[in-house]
TIVEX-469726 format. One record per residue (C-alpha): residue number from 1; x, y, z. Coordinates in pm, whole numbers. Layout:
N
@n->NUM; x->X; y->Y; z->Z
...
! end
This chain:
449
@n->1; x->-28; y->-7; z->-5
@n->2; x->138; y->351; z->-76
@n->3; x->-212; y->550; z->-142
@n->4; x->-510; y->500; z->57
@n->5; x->-872; y->665; z->-62
@n->6; x->-1087; y->752; z->269
@n->7; x->-1431; y->682; z->163
@n->8; x->-1580; y->843; z->470
@n->9; x->-1610; y->1194; z->671
@n->10; x->-1616; y->1269; z->1006
@n->11; x->-1407; y->1156; z->1292
@n->12; x->-1368; y->802; z->1156
@n->13; x->-1205; y->985; z->869
@n->14; x->-990; y->1198; z->1002
@n->15; x->-864; y->882; z->1239
@n->16; x->-807; y->683; z->899
@n->17; x->-628; y->1017; z->753
@n->18; x->-360; y->990; z->1107
@n->19; x->-317; y->658; z->1082
@n->20; x->-217; y->673; z->726
@n->21; x->29; y->965; z->811
@n->22; x->139; y->713; z->1110
@n->23; x->243; y->419; z->840
@n->24; x->376; y->650; z->597
@n->25; x->78; y->629; z->341
@n->26; x->-75; y->870; z->159
@n->27; x->-419; y->972; z->203
@n->28; x->-708; y->1100; z->-10
@n->29; x->-989; y->1221; z->130
@n->30; x->-1333; y->1269; z->-43
@n->31; x->-1624; y->1512; z->56
@n->32; x->-1897; y->1658; z->-43
@n->33; x->-2029; y->2005; z->-110
@n->34; x->-2216; y->1997; z->234
@n->35; x->-1821; y->1866; z->373
@n->36; x->-1624; y->2128; z->198
@n->37; x->-1499; y->2281; z->592
@n->38; x->-1464; y->1962; z->687
@n->39; x->-1135; y->1878; z->889
@n->40; x->-1104; y->1561; z->717
@n->41; x->-1037; y->1747; z->381
@n->42; x->-816; y->1949; z->526
@n->43; x->-587; y->1680; z->687
@n->44; x->-557; y->1446; z->372
@n->45; x->-250; y->1477; z->126
@n->46; x->-544; y->1503; z->-143
@n->47; x->-898; y->1577; z->-139
@n->48; x->-1142; y->1509; z->-422
@n->49; x->-1541; y->1642; z->-372
@n->50; x->-1745; y->1357; z->-459
@n->51; x->-2101; y->1493; z->-531
@n->52; x->-2368; y->1717; z->-333
@n->53; x->-2484; y->1665; z->15
@n->54; x->-2756; y->1406; z->-15
@n->55; x->-2546; y->1037; z->38
@n->56; x->-2637; y->846; z->-291
@n->57; x->-2488; y->1099; z->-453
@n->58; x->-2178; y->1108; z->-269
@n->59; x->-2061; y->880; z->4
@n->60; x->-2278; y->622; z->-112
@n->61; x->-2190; y->670; z->-494
@n->62; x->-1999; y->369; z->-479
@n->63; x->-1872; y->364; z->-879
@n->64; x->-1757; y->766; z->-823
@n->65; x->-1573; y->659; z->-522
@n->66; x->-1405; y->366; z->-697
@n->67; x->-1361; y->575; z->-1011
@n->68; x->-1154; y->855; z->-803
@n->69; x->-966; y->577; z->-634
@n->70; x->-811; y->454; z->-976
@n->71; x->-779; y->781; z->-1123
@n->72; x->-568; y->903; z->-835
@n->73; x->-362; y->587; z->-840
@n->74; x->-464; y->512; z->-503
@n->75; x->-371; y->116; z->-390
@n->76; x->-654; y->74; z->-147
@n->77; x->-989; y->225; z->8
@n->78; x->-1078; y->248; z->373
@n->79; x->-1470; y->272; z->414
@n->80; x->-1436; y->308; z->838
@n->81; x->-1810; y->233; z->939
@n->82; x->-2154; y->304; z->839
@n->83; x->-2207; y->442; z->421
@n->84; x->-2060; y->106; z->212
@n->85; x->-1867; y->-44; z->543
@n->86; x->-2064; y->-357; z->528
@n->87; x->-2223; y->-342; z->123
@n->88; x->-2035; y->-626; z->-50
@n->89; x->-2115; y->-530; z->-388
@n->90; x->-1857; y->-232; z->-249
@n->91; x->-1593; y->-471; z->-141
@n->92; x->-1601; y->-669; z->-460
@n->93; x->-1638; y->-401; z->-667
@n->94; x->-1305; y->-217; z->-510
@n->95; x->-1073; y->-596; z->-526
@n->96; x->-1178; y->-607; z->-934
@n->97; x->-1070; y->-242; z->-944
@n->98; x->-731; y->-352; z->-836
@n->99; x->-765; y->-195; z->-486
@n->100; x->-697; y->-328; z->-143
@n->101; x->-1046; y->-336; z->33
@n->102; x->-930; y->-263; z->430
@n->103; x->-1196; y->-464; z->577
@n->104; x->-1333; y->-838; z->529
@n->105; x->-1365; y->-1016; z->219
@n->106; x->-1676; y->-955; z->13
@n->107; x->-1799; y->-1307; z->95
@n->108; x->-1787; y->-1236; z->458
@n->109; x->-1965; y->-894; z->438
@n->110; x->-2248; y->-1108; z->222
@n->111; x->-2292; y->-1394; z->449
@n->112; x->-2327; y->-1160; z->763
@n->113; x->-2537; y->-865; z->601
@n->114; x->-2789; y->-1143; z->546
@n->115; x->-2934; y->-1144; z->905
@n->116; x->-3086; y->-1481; z->833
@n->117; x->-2756; y->-1690; z->719
@n->118; x->-2593; y->-1509; z->976
@n->119; x->-2795; y->-1697; z->1208
@n->120; x->-2785; y->-2010; z->1033
@n->121; x->-2373; y->-1982; z->1066
@n->122; x->-2362; y->-1942; z->1401
@n->123; x->-2588; y->-2207; z->1472
@n->124; x->-2362; y->-2428; z->1262
@n->125; x->-2113; y->-2324; z->1453
@n->126; x->-2279; y->-2446; z->1784
@n->127; x->-2350; y->-2093; z->1894
@n->128; x->-2693; y->-2004; z->2052
@n->129; x->-2912; y->-1797; z->1871
@n->130; x->-3233; y->-1629; z->1949
@n->131; x->-3540; y->-1848; z->1868
@n->132; x->-3703; y->-1723; z->1532
@n->133; x->-3772; y->-1775; z->1212
@n->134; x->-3564; y->-2000; z->952
@n->135; x->-3588; y->-1739; z->695
@n->136; x->-3747; y->-1417; z->577
@n->137; x->-4036; y->-1293; z->456
@n->138; x->-4179; y->-999; z->200
@n->139; x->-4529; y->-1072; z->255
@n->140; x->-4723; y->-1038; z->620
@n->141; x->-4955; y->-1332; z->623
@n->142; x->-4685; y->-1632; z->589
@n->143; x->-4515; y->-1443; z->833
@n->144; x->-4789; y->-1409; z->1055
@n->145; x->-4832; y->-1777; z->1047
@n->146; x->-4474; y->-1832; z->1133
@n->147; x->-4514; y->-1589; z->1435
@n->148; x->-4739; y->-1841; z->1625
@n->149; x->-4452; y->-2039; z->1665
@n->150; x->-4229; y->-1794; z->1825
@n->151; x->-4485; y->-1648; z->2028
@n->152; x->-4482; y->-1268; z->2134
@n->153; x->-4415; y->-1059; z->2215
@n->154; x->-4126; y->-1074; z->1871
@n->155; x->-3893; y->-874; z->1712
@n->156; x->-3950; y->-809; z->1318
@n->157; x->-3578; y->-737; z->1160
@n->158; x->-3453; y->-639; z->825
@n->159; x->-3303; y->-934; z->668
@n->160; x->-3025; y->-701; z->508
@n->161; x->-3030; y->-422; z->758
@n->162; x->-2888; y->-306; z->1058
@n->163; x->-2866; y->20; z->1331
@n->164; x->-3208; y->-48; z->1416
@n->165; x->-3388; y->32; z->1039
@n->166; x->-3653; y->-197; z->947
@n->167; x->-3696; y->-312; z->1308
@n->168; x->-4012; y->-329; z->1483
@n->169; x->-4147; y->-484; z->1865
@n->170; x->-4496; y->-650; z->1795
@n->171; x->-4630; y->-707; z->2200
@n->172; x->-4994; y->-893; z->2009
@n->173; x->-5087; y->-1080; z->1726
@n->174; x->-5331; y->-818; z->1646
@n->175; x->-5052; y->-566; z->1553
@n->176; x->-4844; y->-801; z->1352
@n->177; x->-4937; y->-720; z->997
@n->178; x->-4895; y->-358; z->1063
@n->179; x->-4603; y->-359; z->1199
@n->180; x->-4435; y->-608; z->939
@n->181; x->-4555; y->-391; z->662
@n->182; x->-4408; y->-90; z->826
@n->183; x->-4092; y->-245; z->893
@n->184; x->-4108; y->-429; z->522
@n->185; x->-4119; y->-83; z->352
@n->186; x->-3845; y->101; z->608
@n->187; x->-3604; y->-184; z->509
@n->188; x->-3708; y->-174; z->136
@n->189; x->-3603; y->230; z->160
@n->190; x->-3327; y->208; z->391
@n->191; x->-3158; y->-134; z->232
@n->192; x->-3316; y->-200; z->-94
@n->193; x->-3436; y->-553; z->3
@n->194; x->-3775; y->-588; z->182
@n->195; x->-3707; y->-911; z->340
@n->196; x->-3777; y->-927; z->686
@n->197; x->-3765; y->-1216; z->986
@n->198; x->-3890; y->-1251; z->1330
@n->199; x->-3694; y->-1338; z->1656
@n->200; x->-3827; y->-1390; z->1999
@n->201; x->-3831; y->-1040; z->2191
@n->202; x->-3710; y->-1054; z->2554
@n->203; x->-3807; y->-698; z->2729
@n->204; x->-3499; y->-702; z->2967
@n->205; x->-3188; y->-807; z->2803
@n->206; x->-2843; y->-648; z->2802
@n->207; x->-2650; y->-581; z->2460
@n->208; x->-2309; y->-728; z->2461
@n->209; x->-2041; y->-725; z->2188
@n->210; x->-1730; y->-922; z->2168
@n->211; x->-1468; y->-731; z->1942
@n->212; x->-1294; y->-961; z->1729
@n->213; x->-1010; y->-1005; z->1447
@n->214; x->-873; y->-1246; z->1213
@n->215; x->-595; y->-1187; z->939
@n->216; x->-479; y->-1419; z->626
@n->217; x->-211; y->-1627; z->802
@n->218; x->-543; y->-1839; z->1046
@n->219; x->-528; y->-1628; z->1350
@n->220; x->-817; y->-1554; z->1499
@n->221; x->-862; y->-1332; z->1838
@n->222; x->-1122; y->-1177; z->2067
@n->223; x->-1064; y->-823; z->2262
@n->224; x->-1330; y->-890; z->2517
@n->225; x->-1671; y->-744; z->2544
@n->226; x->-1802; y->-390; z->2535
@n->227; x->-2162; y->-319; z->2711
@n->228; x->-2403; y->-144; z->2465
@n->229; x->-2713; y->-219; z->2696
@n->230; x->-2785; y->218; z->2698
@n->231; x->-3028; y->254; z->2400
@n->232; x->-3293; y->425; z->2234
@n->233; x->-3465; y->282; z->1973
@n->234; x->-3164; y->29; z->1898
@n->235; x->-2985; y->311; z->1868
@n->236; x->-2666; y->304; z->2107
@n->237; x->-2618; y->632; z->2317
@n->238; x->-2338; y->447; z->2608
@n->239; x->-2058; y->201; z->2524
@n->240; x->-1856; y->44; z->2808
@n->241; x->-1589; y->-227; z->2889
@n->242; x->-1548; y->-434; z->3054
@n->243; x->-1937; y->-541; z->3085
@n->244; x->-2052; y->-468; z->3464
@n->245; x->-2299; y->-742; z->3387
@n->246; x->-2099; y->-1060; z->3304
@n->247; x->-1917; y->-1293; z->3559
@n->248; x->-1612; y->-1412; z->3436
@n->249; x->-1749; y->-1769; z->3338
@n->250; x->-1968; y->-1622; z->3094
@n->251; x->-1757; y->-1346; z->2946
@n->252; x->-1532; y->-1621; z->2866
@n->253; x->-1810; y->-1822; z->2712
@n->254; x->-1930; y->-1550; z->2456
@n->255; x->-1572; y->-1487; z->2394
@n->256; x->-1509; y->-1815; z->2301
@n->257; x->-1806; y->-1841; z->2079
@n->258; x->-1716; y->-1527; z->1910
@n->259; x->-1409; y->-1651; z->1796
@n->260; x->-1537; y->-1986; z->1700
@n->261; x->-1771; y->-1822; z->1431
@n->262; x->-1452; y->-1574; z->1322
@n->263; x->-1273; y->-1905; z->1248
@n->264; x->-1557; y->-2108; z->1083
@n->265; x->-1592; y->-1812; z->895
@n->266; x->-1212; y->-1767; z->787
@n->267; x->-1283; y->-1396; z->894
@n->268; x->-1025; y->-1120; z->790
@n->269; x->-988; y->-771; z->988
@n->270; x->-1209; y->-630; z->1221
@n->271; x->-1529; y->-737; z->1345
@n->272; x->-1843; y->-761; z->1611
@n->273; x->-2013; y->-1049; z->1714
@n->274; x->-2295; y->-909; z->1906
@n->275; x->-2536; y->-1108; z->2183
@n->276; x->-2803; y->-1013; z->2417
@n->277; x->-2759; y->-1160; z->2736
@n->278; x->-3019; y->-1221; z->2984
@n->279; x->-2920; y->-1189; z->3339
@n->280; x->-3200; y->-1342; z->3515
@n->281; x->-3115; y->-1663; z->3343
@n->282; x->-2784; y->-1606; z->3274
@n->283; x->-2810; y->-1715; z->2900
@n->284; x->-2679; y->-1525; z->2579
@n->285; x->-2805; y->-1540; z->2254
@n->286; x->-2622; y->-1447; z->1924
@n->287; x->-2808; y->-1186; z->1710
@n->288; x->-2575; y->-1053; z->1453
@n->289; x->-2227; y->-983; z->1342
@n->290; x->-2103; y->-613; z->1213
@n->291; x->-1862; y->-701; z->935
@n->292; x->-1662; y->-308; z->1007
@n->293; x->-1502; y->-147; z->1304
@n->294; x->-1757; y->-8; z->1515
@n->295; x->-1827; y->374; z->1614
@n->296; x->-1750; y->227; z->1981
@n->297; x->-1387; y->89; z->1907
@n->298; x->-1224; y->324; z->2142
@n->299; x->-1363; y->195; z->2433
@n->300; x->-1186; y->-183; z->2362
@n->301; x->-882; y->31; z->2279
@n->302; x->-831; y->207; z->2602
@n->303; x->-866; y->-128; z->2814
@n->304; x->-652; y->-338; z->2611
@n->305; x->-400; y->-65; z->2466
@n->306; x->-455; y->-180; z->2120
@n->307; x->-504; y->52; z->1811
@n->308; x->-776; y->-121; z->1598
@n->309; x->-770; y->99; z->1289
@n->310; x->-420; y->68; z->1265
@n->311; x->-455; y->-324; z->1291
@n->312; x->-712; y->-275; z->994
@n->313; x->-464; y->-164; z->772
@n->314; x->-189; y->-364; z->845
@n->315; x->-397; y->-699; z->811
@n->316; x->-534; y->-540; z->502
@n->317; x->-178; y->-540; z->350
@n->318; x->-124; y->-922; z->433
@n->319; x->56; y->-887; z->790
@n->320; x->-5; y->-1137; z->1073
@n->321; x->-193; y->-1000; z->1405
@n->322; x->31; y->-784; z->1616
@n->323; x->-171; y->-907; z->1941
@n->324; x->-350; y->-1237; z->2060
@n->325; x->-664; y->-1260; z->2279
@n->326; x->-720; y->-1045; z->2566
@n->327; x->-986; y->-920; z->2795
@n->328; x->-983; y->-570; z->2939
@n->329; x->-647; y->-520; z->3131
@n->330; x->-750; y->-422; z->3442
@n->331; x->-910; y->-74; z->3375
@n->332; x->-1273; y->42; z->3256
@n->333; x->-1346; y->261; z->2977
@n->334; x->-1724; y->443; z->2888
@n->335; x->-1755; y->582; z->2576
@n->336; x->-2050; y->872; z->2518
@n->337; x->-2188; y->994; z->2175
@n->338; x->-2215; y->1333; z->2171
@n->339; x->-2465; y->1369; z->1922
@n->340; x->-2625; y->1728; z->1786
@n->341; x->-2996; y->1625; z->1902
@n->342; x->-3224; y->1728; z->2203
@n->343; x->-3325; y->1462; z->2402
@n->344; x->-3591; y->1671; z->2602
@n->345; x->-3755; y->1653; z->2281
@n->346; x->-3755; y->1321; z->2203
@n->347; x->-3396; y->1321; z->2039
@n->348; x->-3519; y->1582; z->1768
@n->349; x->-3184; y->1627; z->1553
@n->350; x->-3077; y->1998; z->1554
@n->351; x->-2873; y->2088; z->1318
@n->352; x->-2689; y->2439; z->1309
@n->353; x->-2412; y->2660; z->1359
@n->354; x->-2151; y->2524; z->1669
@n->355; x->-2123; y->2893; z->1812
@n->356; x->-1920; y->2737; z->2099
@n->357; x->-1714; y->2435; z->2130
@n->358; x->-1481; y->2331; z->2408
@n->359; x->-1431; y->1968; z->2432
@n->360; x->-1272; y->1853; z->2800
@n->361; x->-956; y->1758; z->2805
@n->362; x->-761; y->1540; z->3100
@n->363; x->-522; y->1248; z->3163
@n->364; x->-794; y->1003; z->3126
@n->365; x->-1020; y->1166; z->2877
@n->366; x->-1017; y->1127; z->2502
@n->367; x->-1242; y->1293; z->2231
@n->368; x->-1258; y->1191; z->1911
@n->369; x->-1428; y->1397; z->1702
@n->370; x->-1426; y->1655; z->1326
@n->371; x->-1637; y->1934; z->1488
@n->372; x->-1510; y->2334; z->1618
@n->373; x->-1623; y->2626; z->1682
@n->374; x->-1841; y->2769; z->1384
@n->375; x->-1832; y->2441; z->1223
@n->376; x->-2194; y->2387; z->1035
@n->377; x->-2332; y->2077; z->1099
@n->378; x->-2484; y->1935; z->782
@n->379; x->-2845; y->1809; z->833
@n->380; x->-2756; y->1501; z->580
@n->381; x->-2580; y->1270; z->774
@n->382; x->-2580; y->1109; z->1115
@n->383; x->-2611; y->1346; z->1376
@n->384; x->-2293; y->1245; z->1596
@n->385; x->-2026; y->1539; z->1650
@n->386; x->-1769; y->1350; z->1924
@n->387; x->-1740; y->1058; z->2107
@n->388; x->-1613; y->1113; z->2500
@n->389; x->-1415; y->819; z->2607
@n->390; x->-1314; y->838; z->2963
@n->391; x->-1101; y->563; z->3100
@n->392; x->-1003; y->466; z->3446
@n->393; x->-888; y->184; z->3715
@n->394; x->-1244; y->99; z->3746
@n->395; x->-1585; y->183; z->3685
@n->396; x->-1640; y->394; z->3948
@n->397; x->-1363; y->633; z->3854
@n->398; x->-1471; y->631; z->3511
@n->399; x->-1827; y->738; z->3609
@n->400; x->-1679; y->1022; z->3832
@n->401; x->-1434; y->1117; z->3530
@n->402; x->-1677; y->1155; z->3278
@n->403; x->-1921; y->1336; z->3538
@n->404; x->-1645; y->1614; z->3525
@n->405; x->-1590; y->1602; z->3174
@n->406; x->-1954; y->1638; z->3083
@n->407; x->-1947; y->1941; z->3344
@n->408; x->-1679; y->2137; z->3123
@n->409; x->-1801; y->2033; z->2793
@n->410; x->-1888; y->2340; z->2651
@n->411; x->-2086; y->2371; z->2355
@n->412; x->-2376; y->2593; z->2212
@n->413; x->-2535; y->2709; z->1916
@n->414; x->-2712; y->2337; z->1880
@n->415; x->-2852; y->2157; z->2089
@n->416; x->-2627; y->1807; z->2224
@n->417; x->-2655; y->1508; z->2418
@n->418; x->-2409; y->1632; z->2652
@n->419; x->-2704; y->1698; z->2892
@n->420; x->-2872; y->1399; z->2869
@n->421; x->-2580; y->1200; z->2969
@n->422; x->-2484; y->1410; z->3240
@n->423; x->-2838; y->1315; z->3369
@n->424; x->-2797; y->998; z->3312
@n->425; x->-2480; y->941; z->3529
@n->426; x->-2715; y->1079; z->3825
@n->427; x->-2938; y->756; z->3813
@n->428; x->-2888; y->532; z->4039
@n->429; x->-3013; y->246; z->3825
@n->430; x->-2698; y->329; z->3548
@n->431; x->-2480; y->367; z->3906
@n->432; x->-2579; y->-4; z->3981
@n->433; x->-2599; y->-119; z->3648
@n->434; x->-2910; y->-252; z->3712
@n->435; x->-3068; y->-93; z->3312
@n->436; x->-3147; y->-300; z->3003
@n->437; x->-3204; y->-213; z->2639
@n->438; x->-3522; y->-76; z->2700
@n->439; x->-3464; y->129; z->2996
@n->440; x->-3404; y->456; z->2823
@n->441; x->-3755; y->448; z->2664
@n->442; x->-3953; y->275; z->2932
@n->443; x->-3809; y->453; z->3263
@n->444; x->-3591; y->735; z->3213
@n->445; x->-3712; y->952; z->2898
@n->446; x->-3973; y->1113; z->3063
@n->447; x->-3787; y->1289; z->3341
@n->448; x->-3546; y->1453; z->3075
@n->449; x->-3544; y->1836; z->3160
! end
């Protein structure tokens, strides 16, 4: 590798550009006209306007991205997370164009991107899966017939989806058809695939994910877990490691299951195997695998001392993994997503201009961001402005550091989730780790002021 096109924007594009510089590689940034004043454009060695603001015309325009990479004589392309990161056709087209795709092979993306196929692969590897349908449906009536064997409440999930889109909880049979049609329509609009499958819904579970990595030399490892149970409508808000809900035996079993899956797949590069965990029974179930780097990867970096993005580049270049399996090294870390959203108004997006932007600093404080004072927050993309990551010798010290950091986080001009996170840290249930994935929606949001 000599020159890399970074097919993304925001903080992950900045991170990739820094990795290029660290590894002695040239970087090529792409930007939409809405991101003309975004730092990733300035930071790269070269920058090209890829199109107008709408994602389909810019960051999701696979043909334009590949043509640009080839025209500028790039050797590789880095997708980051979101946009085309889990698009198997994009990975394959990159390969056919002679570009190294800095991520997993297209076959792995395809097999895990189809959630039904992913369940089947996990079951074949001996991993417990959530009870559900054997295949997906595009019509409500046959799906409703299958729901009788699963029982209610159940969860409708887009077969080709992720990120909470095309997902609905159905409490009663009477609601099934209407909810199915909504989920299917949303899945078609978001992913071009209307297929939906069914899973048994557990109302009070933790969401646990295992960071995994593989290389082309037959090495497959895990780097412990992250607990992502603070969610709203299936969108993660806070992530931490290690999980305060797991005992050591369950932690090991979950990690071993994740490695078994990536070994079965002969998986290369970074990925995340996701589970739900039922504290009342002590059981866990596979739900899906994300074939990319995650937004919350800094949590793992902070507790294991690894550099996951640099490792993505190294593994894509054919090198062996530089680390083995490991859990948290005795430290804790928590990440807070700082979004341009108003939590007091049901997390309504809040685009505009940042009149003040002074993130906190400190020895145990890390802020990954592309925002700056007078930055115009565009309305076209994900609302995340920054990730605030704190670390400490244990969870209690992390929470104290986070309280201080959030109190010092100065931002105005747009509404953000800083006050939400500050209020979250005042809740006894969070302090005692007594929450679940629906806790924000059911027990918390009504008290946001």
